[in-house]
C-alpha positions, 0 to 999 in steps of 0.5 A: 555490484556487477560482480554480485549480479554476475554471480547470481546469474551464474548461480541461476544457470547452475541450478538449471543445469543441476535440476533433473526430472520432468517439469510441469508448468503453466498458468491458471485462468478464469474462464469467464474473462481470461483473467489470471487466477492466483493461488489455485492448488494444483495437485497430482493425486496419489502423490506428494507433488503439487504447487500453488499458482502465484499472484500472476497465475503461474505454477511450476512443479519440478523433478516429477518422475515419469508416469501417468498422473491425474492433476486436480486443480482447485480454487475457491468459488470455481468448479474443480478441474481434472486433467490426465498428464503423462510424464516422460523422462526429462521433459517439460510439459506446459499446461493452461487451465481455465476454471469455470466460476461456481454459482454457489460458494463452497465453504470447504474449498475456501477454508482448504485453499486459505489454509494451504496458502498459510502453510506454504508461505511465511506471510509474516507481517503481511496482509493480502487484500482483494476486492472481495475483502474490500466489498465487506466494508460499508460503501462510503461514497457508493463503493468501498475503497482501498484507503478505507480498508487499509485503516482496518488492518493491523498496525495501520493508523489513520490520522482522520477523515480530513487530511488523513495520512496513514502511518504503519507501525511507527513509520511516516507516510514517506517511509511507506512505499506504494507500488502500482504495477511496479511504479512508485506512487508518491501520494496514493491517497486523497486529502479526504482520507476515505478515498484512494486514487484506485477504483476497487474494480481495477485491482487484482490484489494488494499485499500490505507489508507492515514490516520485515519485508524481503530483499525484493523491496528496498529504499523504504524504512517502514512498509510496502504496499504492492498493488497489482491491477487486473488485465482487461476482459479477454473474452467480451466487452464489460464494465460498470457505471457507478453513480452516487451522491458525491462521486461517479466511477466508470469502467470499461474493459474488453478484448481487441483480439479475443482469447481463443484456444486456437489463437496464440495471442490476445490483446485486451484493454481496461479503462477506469475513471472516477471523480468527485463533486463533493464540494458542490454536493455538500451544499445540497446534501450536507448543508449542516456541515457549515459554510465552508462545506466539504471542499474536496474534489478529485479526478482519477484516470487509469488505462492499460493494454495487455498483450498475452500469449498462450504460454503465459508470456505477457506485456502490459502498457499503462498510464494514469493521471491522478489529481486532488484539490482542496480549498479551506477558505480561511486556512489553506488551498492545497493541490497535487497532481500525479501522472505517469506511464509505464510497461511491465512484462512477464516472460515464460521460457518454454524449456526451463522452470524459470520466469522473467519479469520486469517493469519500466516507468516514468512518473511526475508528481507536484504539490503546492500549499498556499497557507493563509497564515504562512507563505506558499510552498511547492514540491515536485518530483519526477523520475523513472523506475526500472526493475528486472527479476529472474524467478527459478523454481526448484520443487517447492523452493524458489530462487529470485535474483533481481535488480532495481534502478530508480532515478529522480529529480526533486525540487522543494520551494518554501519561505523562512520565518523571515520571508526569504525564499529557499529552493532546494533541487537535487538529482539522484539515482538509487541502484540495487541488486538482490537475492532471495531464496525460499526453501520449503522443507516438507511443508513444515519449515519455511525459510526465506533468507534474502540479501539486498545491496543498495547503492545511493549515487548522490550520497556515494554510499552502499548499504548491505541489507540482509533479511530473513523470514521463517515459519514453522508449522507446528501443526496444521492449525498452529504456526510460528513465524519470524521476520526481520532485516536491515533497511535504508532510505534516501528520500525524506519528507519535509513538514512543519510543526507549525502547519495548521493543516497537515496536508503538505509533504515536500520531497527531497533526497537526504541532504549532502551539504552541511548548510542543510544538515546539522553537524553541530548543536544537536547531539545525535550528529556525533553518533550518525554514520553516513547520510542515510536514514536507517532502520532495523525490524524484528517481528515475531508472530503466531497463527492459530486456527482453532476452528475451520472458519476461525483464524487468530493471528498475533504479532509483536514488532520492534522497529529501531529507526537508528538514523532519521532526518527531520526538519530543524524545529530549533531553527531561529535564523536564516543561516541555521541548518534546515535539518537535524538528525533524529533517532527513534523506535516503534514497538507493540503488538497486534491481535487479529481475529477473522471469522468467515462462514455462510455469509457471515464475516467478522474482522476484529483487530486490536493494536497496542503501540508506542512510537518515540523520537529523540532529536538530541535535545528531547525525547518525544512522541510524534503526532501519530503516536496512538497507544490503543487502536480497535477496528471491528468489521462485520458483514452478513450476506443473505437472501437468494444468491446472497443478494442482500448484504449489511455491513458494520465498521467501528473504529476507536483510537486513543488521542494523538499527541499535540503541542498546546499554545501557552501564550500570545504576544505581539511581534513586529519584524521590519522589512527594511530600515526605513519601515515606520515601526511607530505606525505599522501594525504588529503580528500576533505570535504565539508561544508554544508549550513543551513539544507534544506533551498533551493528547487530543481526545480519543477518536471513534466512529461508527459506519453502517451500510446496506446493499441490494443486488438485482440480477438481470439476465446472465451478465447484468446486475444492478446494485443499490447501496446506502451507507452512513458514516459517523452514525452517532455524529461524534465530534472528532477533532481535526485541528485547532486554529492557534490564532483564533482557538477555533476547533475544527472537527472531522467529518460529521454524520454523512449519508451516501447512496449510489447505484452500480450497473455491471455488464 
């Protein structure tokens, strides 16, 4: 690993020495608040030289010949900016462009900007989500939420409104990595499945990789969600107050040291908090939901300080605390807490076309489940993450070299069927280095080969992981793309098929001891190599823009989960192994249609998929295998300054697999030899049918929303929102209590109203 890192750094400097010609580099910003603007187009008119700023607002053009040029800077929703640049031989010019927001939306600019991004990025199996996209959703709970928008993305399956988990193209939640400014979050979604821990207004963007992601990400088998937060307003104090009938959100941001052209640095902050009172509000607004009401409460806090300089160098220091509480009075009590602190930075050297970025953080996660039928469970996980990346720009190509270190401790406590308490504790460190090169051949062929070398200390195993992404622009309207690679994972999640409510996920690293992981009895153990979980991805796709306002995306995927670790569902005695090896596969395809024009927005997704697992004894469909899934999202903004907006969302999904109860029988287990087995009561046990051989009824739900915005002066707005979820009150199954056979349903017809003041 040391040799590989040394080689890549030497390669980086070799590229720097080889590059000739002048360099134009800089950043693009929003003039209203000083926020970095990503994906702006910078073009030297009359030439083929140009660049697109990245998500942090940075852009670089290299090998520019000497002469005088007019640079045109464009971004949807902003006034075009022009700048005259004089180039002399072998010089580096640093620019800082601030774009003024446009009071009117120019559809042609929007179409052109998105089209150029699709031409210049592979974007295979990845969707970029912004607050603007999320605002098209019905405002469930007062404001749209990231968790709600994820459910309309291709390849993402939600198991429901209550206790909902997200499964991405055959991967379980623990196989999905979620990064918040470089920090790994182990549970980013609340138990009521329509809310995440994020306030939409602190998010800058989120890239959701549903498979085939590059070597810059590692340690997960299925998907990555990379979320970036905004910096605080660098020019004035601003914020919002959002109050609805089930939750309240507060946001405050502003400068400590204002951003000015004659000042080299700026210091800003952003603070966000949101909390629910759904458990209490349900008794007032939703008395018809039953005696137990809606037993969900949560509180999310986030804060960030940003120190930035004129040349784009930046330091962020942030912290968060998220917690969740659920009380199913007759079933279970569930709670989790997640807090962390961290810092990330971006360094922009003045004389070379290079940027350096990195992050260092610490987080602590703990969850517990007190099941009324079985013994309690607890799981905790804490540790640090550190990453460092060098980005070197060579014309329209990009070389990335980086390293990651993740160290964590896990502790999992549970009870066996016979009452014995088991504690599994582990300490481990995962280290990796990666190399990625993005090559752009005349905006026609895009190649992104990458390689990751991952070392898992606790297992003593090294995993070499080559990956590749390709896009070929057949025409400006038609593009082919492909992505794939090898992936590995150490972390596992411990769940039970017997859990009445599937909320709890215990975390631990892959078992090393033979007393935990079966090397016998299960046939799969004979074919497994090492102790790592492994998968391989292949994704092929087609993008087509038949009209300027219409985009169609088709993707087919295959994920081979060649090594998986699962709870031993065949265990009968305490001295048997806790885990077994499994194999699996997920395959299918998605069709996405997007139409956007003059206030109309339509998003239609159809997904067809199969998920299979084999534990060496049986081949089965896991409980999240959904054959057909349809999401339709529509929005229309109208009126003066488009102050009115109506939103529509409908979801349909075929039923999930489940295991039927075949019979009941009395069972008595004495605690010691002196038990009075004659007078003591027996317990009611049940006999299960074949595993996951039946299907629940199909799931479908319609949500509607309406918003009205009032403009008060130049900077203040009031927004009234009204929304309804499950409009026709369809009774979607949540779970069936195996003891009583009572059917518990997902959320019924619910209405929400809210008021948002932005200043």
